[in-house]
N, C-alpha and C positions, 0 to 999 in steps of 0.2 A: 858549590851550591847544592845542598842536600835536598832530596825529594821528600816532600811531606804530603800525606794524603788523609782525607777525612774518612775515619773508620766508623761505620754505623754501630758496631759493637760497643766501642768505647765512647761514642758520641763526641769525638775530638779529632782534630788534625794532629797527626803524629808522624815523626820521621819514619820513612820507609827503609827497612833493611831486609834483604831477602833471606829466606831460611837456608838456602843452599848457595852460598857464594854468589856467582854471577848469573845463575839461572833462576828465572821467575816463573812459577806455575800460576796460570790465570784461567779461571773457568767462568764462562759467561752463559747465562740462561738464554737459550735460543727460542725460536718461535714454536707455537703449536700450529701445525700446518693443515688446518681445516679451511683456511681462507687466505686471501692476500694479506700481507702486512700493511698497516697504515703508517703514515709518516710519524705519528706519535710513537709507535713501536720502534721505528727506525732511528729516532733521536737517541735512544739508549745505545744502539749499536755504534753510532757516531762517537758518542762519549767514550765507549769502551775502546774504540779504535784509536782515539787520541791518547787515551791512557797507555795503550800498548806502545804507541810511537814515542811517548815521553819516557817510558821505561827503557826503550831501545836507545834513546838519546842519552840516557844516563849510563849506557854501557852494558845493559842486561840483555841476555838471551831469553826471549819470552816464549814459553810453551803455552800457546793460546788454544783452549778447547771450547768448542761451542756445540751444544746439544740441539737435536731436532726432536721435538715432542710429537710423535706420530701415533701415540696410543696412551690411554689412561687419564687424560686430562678431562675431568668431568665438567659439566656445564657450570657447576658452582665449585669454588675453592673449598667449600665445606663438605665435599664428597656427596653432593646432591646432584640429581639430574643425570643426563645421558652423556656417555663418552662423546666428546666433540667430533671425533673422526666418524663414529657411527651415525651421529646426528647429521653431519655433513653429507654422508652417503645417502641417507634417506631424502635429504633436501634436493640433491642433484641427480640421483639415480645412478651415479657412478659407484664403483667399489671404494671402500675405505682406503685400500692400498693405492688405487689410481689417484684418489684425491691427495693423499700424502705425497705421492711422487710429483704431481703437478704443482702443488703449492710449495714444495721444497725447491723445485727448480725456479719458480717465480721469486722466491725469497733470495736465493743465491744470485739471481739476475739483479735484483734490487741492491743487494750487498755490493756487487761489483760496480754498479752504476754510481754508487756513492764513494768510490775509491777506498773501500774498506780492505785492509790487508787480509789475505786469506788465512784462516786459522791453521794451526798445525794439525788439528783433528776436528772433523765434523763427526759427531756421533749420534746415530738414530736410536731412539728408545727401543724400537722393535729389533734392532740388531744386538741388543744387550739384555735380553730376557733372562738368560742364565745368570748373569752377574747380579741382576736385581733379585732373583730368587735366592741366590747365595747370601746376599746382604740381608734379606728378610730373615733368613735362617739364623744369621748371627744375632740379630735383634731378638729373635725368639729365644735363643739360648741364654741371652742376658736377662730374660724375664720381663720384657716390656710389651709382649704381644698377647692379645686375647681374641677369641673367635666369636663371631656373631653369625646369624643366618646368611648374611650377604657378603662376608669377607673377614679378613684379618685386620685388626686395628692396633695402632700404637697407643699405649696407655700413658698419657702425658702426666697423670697424677704421680707416676713413679719418679718424676724428674723435677726436683726443686727449681732447677735453672730454666725450665721450659718457658719460652717466650721472652727471654731476657733481651734478645736482639731488638724486639719491638716494644719492650717495656710493657708487656701485656698485663692487664688487670685480670688475672685468672679467676680470682674470687668473684669479681663482678660478672664475668662472662658465665661462670657456672651458675650464679644466682639467677641470671636472666635467661637461662636455657629454655628452649621451647619444647613442646610435646614432640615436635618433629625430630628430636634427638634420636628417637628410635632406640636401637639396641646399644648405641654408644654409651659408654659409662660417663664420659666427660665431654663438655662442649668443645674442648680443644683437641680431642682425640681425632685421629685421621687414618684413612685407609692405607694399608700397605699392599694388600692383594684383594681384589674384588672377584667374587664368584660369578660365573656366567649365570644369568637368570634361568631358572628351570623352564624348559620348553622353548627357549629362545636360542637361535643359532647366531652367535656373533661372528663377524668376519675376522676379528682380531682376538684370538684367545689361545691359551697355551695350557698344557698340563703342568701341575706343580705338586709338591708334597701335600698341599692342603686341599687340592681340588682344581678342576679346570676353571680358568678365568683369565684375568689380566691385571697388570700391576697398577697400583695407585700412581698418581702423578709425581709425588714428591720423591719416591724411592729412586727414580731414574737418575736424578742429578747426583744423589749421594753415591750411587753405585758407579756411574760413569766417571765422575770426577775422581773417585778413589782408584779406578782402574788406570786412568791416564796421568794422574798427578799425585796419587797417594792420599792418605787419610788426613794429612796435615800439610796444606800448601799455602801459597802466599796470598792470593787475591781471588775473591769470589764477587762477581758483579751481577747486576740485574736492575730492573726498574723498581721504583719506590713501592709499587703495589706488591712486590714479592716479600717485603719485610715481615709483615704480620703473620702470613700463613706459609707460603712456600719455603722461604729461607729459614724461618723459625723451625719448620718441620725437617728440613735438611739437617740442620744443626742437631736437633733432637735425635734423629736416626743415627748420626755419626757418633754422637756422645754415647749413645746406648751400645753401639757395636764396637767402637774403637777408642772411646775415651777422649775425643778431641772435638773442638767446635768447627772442624773442617778447614776453615781458612783463617789466616792471621789477620787479614784485612777484609772487611765487607764494604763494598762501594755500591751506591745506588744512584741512578739517574732519575731526575724528576720529570713530571708530566709535561706534555705539550697541551696547551689549552686553546680553545677557540674563542672564549670570552673570559671574563674575570674568574669564572669558577668551573666551567665545563671542560673536563679532560676529553681528549679525543678517544673514542672507543668504538669497537665494532658493534657491541650490543646496543649502544645508544644511537646508532645510525650515523654518527658523525665520523665519516670514513673517507679520508682523502688518501689515495694511493700515490705512489711515485708516478704512475702513469698519468694521473690527473695533472701533474706538472708538465709532463711532455705534451699533453693535449693543449696546453696553453703556451707551448714553445719555450718552456723554461727548462734549462739544463738541470738535471737532478743534483749536480754538484753545487748549484746555487742554494739548494736546501741544506747541504752540508755546511756551506758558509753561514747560513742563517743560524744553524745550531751553534756555531762557534761564537756567535755574538752574545750568548747568554751562558752563565756558569751552569755546569751540569747539575748542581744542587739547587738551582733556582728554576722556577716555572718559566717556560718560554711561551709567550702568547703569539699564536700564529694568525696572521692576516695575509691576504694576497698582496696587499701593498708592501708589507715588510719583506715578503719573498721577492717581489719585483725589485725592491731596493737592494737586496742581497745579490740578485742576479746582475744588476748594474755594477755593483762594487766588484763582483767577481770578474766581469768582463773587462773592467778598467784595469785590474791587476794583470789579467792575461795579456792584454794588449801592450801594457808597459813592459812586462817581462819579455814578450816576444821581440820588442823593439830594442831592448838592451843587449849589448854584445857579450859573448862568452869571454872567459879568460881572466876574470877579476878575482880579487882576494876578498875574504870575509872582512867585514868591519867588526872588530872584536868588541867594541863598546856596545853596538846594537845587539850583537849576539848574546852578550852577557845579560843585558836588560831583558831580552826575550826569554832566556832560560830561567831567570829569576821568577818571572811570572808563571811560566808553565810548570815549574817545580813547586810552586806554592799552590798545591791542590788543583792543578790544571786551570789556572786563571786565564782562560782564553780571551775574554773580553779585553783584559789589560794587555795581553800579548798582541792582539789585533791592533790596539792603539799604538804599540811600539812599531808594528809593521807599517802603519800608515804614516807615522812620523819618519820612518826610514824612506818610504816612497817619495815623500815630499822634500827630503833633504837634498843638499847640493853635492852629495858624494858622486864620484865618477860612475857612469852608467854600468860599467862592467862590475864594479863593486856592489852596486845596487842589485844586480842580477844574482851574483854569487851569494849575497847575504839573504836575499829573498828565497833562493834555492834552499838554503839552510833552514829557514823558517818553515818552508813548505814540507820538509821532511816530517814535521809534527802536524801541521795543519791539514795535509793530505788533499790539497786542492788540485793536484796534478798539473801544475803550471808548465812543467817541462814537456808534458805529453800533449799539450794543447797547440793546435795550429790554426791560424786565422782561416776562415772560410774563403775559398777562392771566389773572387768577385770580378766580373767582367769589367775591364778598364774602358771607359768611354773614349771615343776617338780624340776629343779635344784634350783630354788628360794625357793620352799617349803622345800627342804632339809635344806637350810641355815636357814630358819625361824624356823624349828623344832630344829636345833642345838642351835639356840639362846634361844629358850624357855627352853631347857634343861640346858643351861649355867645359865640362870636366876634362874631356880629351884635350881641349885647347888650353887647359890650366887657367881658365877664366873663372876663378873661384868666386868672385863677386857676383857674376851673372848666375853661377850655379846656386849660390845661396839665395839670390832673389827668386829664382825659379822654384826652389824648395819652399820658400815662404808662400809663393803663389799657389803651389799645389796644396799646401796645408790649409790655406783659406778655402780651397775647394773640397776639403775633407779627406785629403790623402797625405799620409806621412811617408817620406822617402827614407829608406835605410840604405847606406852604402856598405857593401861588403866586397870580399875578394871575387865574388861571382857577378859583381855589378850592382845595379840598383834594384831595390825591391819596394813595392808599394804596399802600404797597410791602410785600410779604410779606418777612419777615426770618427768619434762622435763630436758633437758640438762642444761638450765640456772639455774634451781633450784638446781640441783646437784652441780653446780659450787658454788652457794651461800652457800650451806650447807658445802661444802668442805672448 
């Protein structure tokens, strides 16, 4: 079962083959740490985590690199406005460095709460200023750089291929350019290095061959991905909003400096929406954090499950009702998994069907359908657990790490449990089974193990299924 992925560059699903034997280089655009991430941002990281797990399932060693943008991302992708870190500093009264540290830690906490695998490399833009300056120098030597009063810019008119990733209408963009274009030659040109404004003391600025200032947003990803993965690697990921500007500019920079389009595959996750048309965004005020879920007593992993119910290239419509349904489904899986015994063997037929779906461009909705068919099957419980374990290596729901909450056992339930223990000791299996049924009707499932009886609290739907 070969893995096939949708490549935005070619606009097609094509077979995946790594550039270097069994090792896959994968770069994922990380957060700009001027505020908390919202769950729309986090949907992209869930998709990328599943992609990494599917690659691992196919036998590849994945070198996963994620950047932290802590400087240079201006308010507008078109190089307008203030650096978001400096703006955040003015808003809060904290230093830009303190803000970057605080929101980086918050992001990593969210990352771990969603059971995302730790990347091989976290790389901060501010730790790689020298690499960015060196990369700009390469682009300058190739003849793609011009200088204005406020910085160095990339001349996109020198590249016939510029914007191919997004299929940009460059002529239309140029014809419609506004007076605000300023000293830029072309509407699509972008900043490589911005000069610190005269008379303004920035918190984040560095010396460079061109003057004191700070890097543009796009150069960090080209420089850091090249450092850790090389200038031609397997997969570059991000959100669909990166296609037209950020990723098109990354490609332009690397083509100019090194003659490659940076990555063999470009994969993009689609938006999370609050209604039919509105994407979740910080600027729009539609801002739901992972903490918002906890405030409603919803496990963050339930949001991960919700993300799995839609294809990563399709829009996911968020409602609190859909999240509650995902939470219920997740808890159902957890309770069943905890009830089933260890020691089973995989069911090859279900594993094959699951792998077919995840290898077809990460078709998680169909893979989940296979999972629920497995759960409802009449396979031995130990086989169910072992096979579900295999699925969870891709789904990342952390079933093995979940334990039921400790619940106080009422006195009348303890009496029934003690009677059942005595019946089992007397080898009165009929009475033991009758007491088990009685306990289930009261909402308690009994598991028998080598250490004796264990009670698990179950919901009404689970009682009905067991009945």
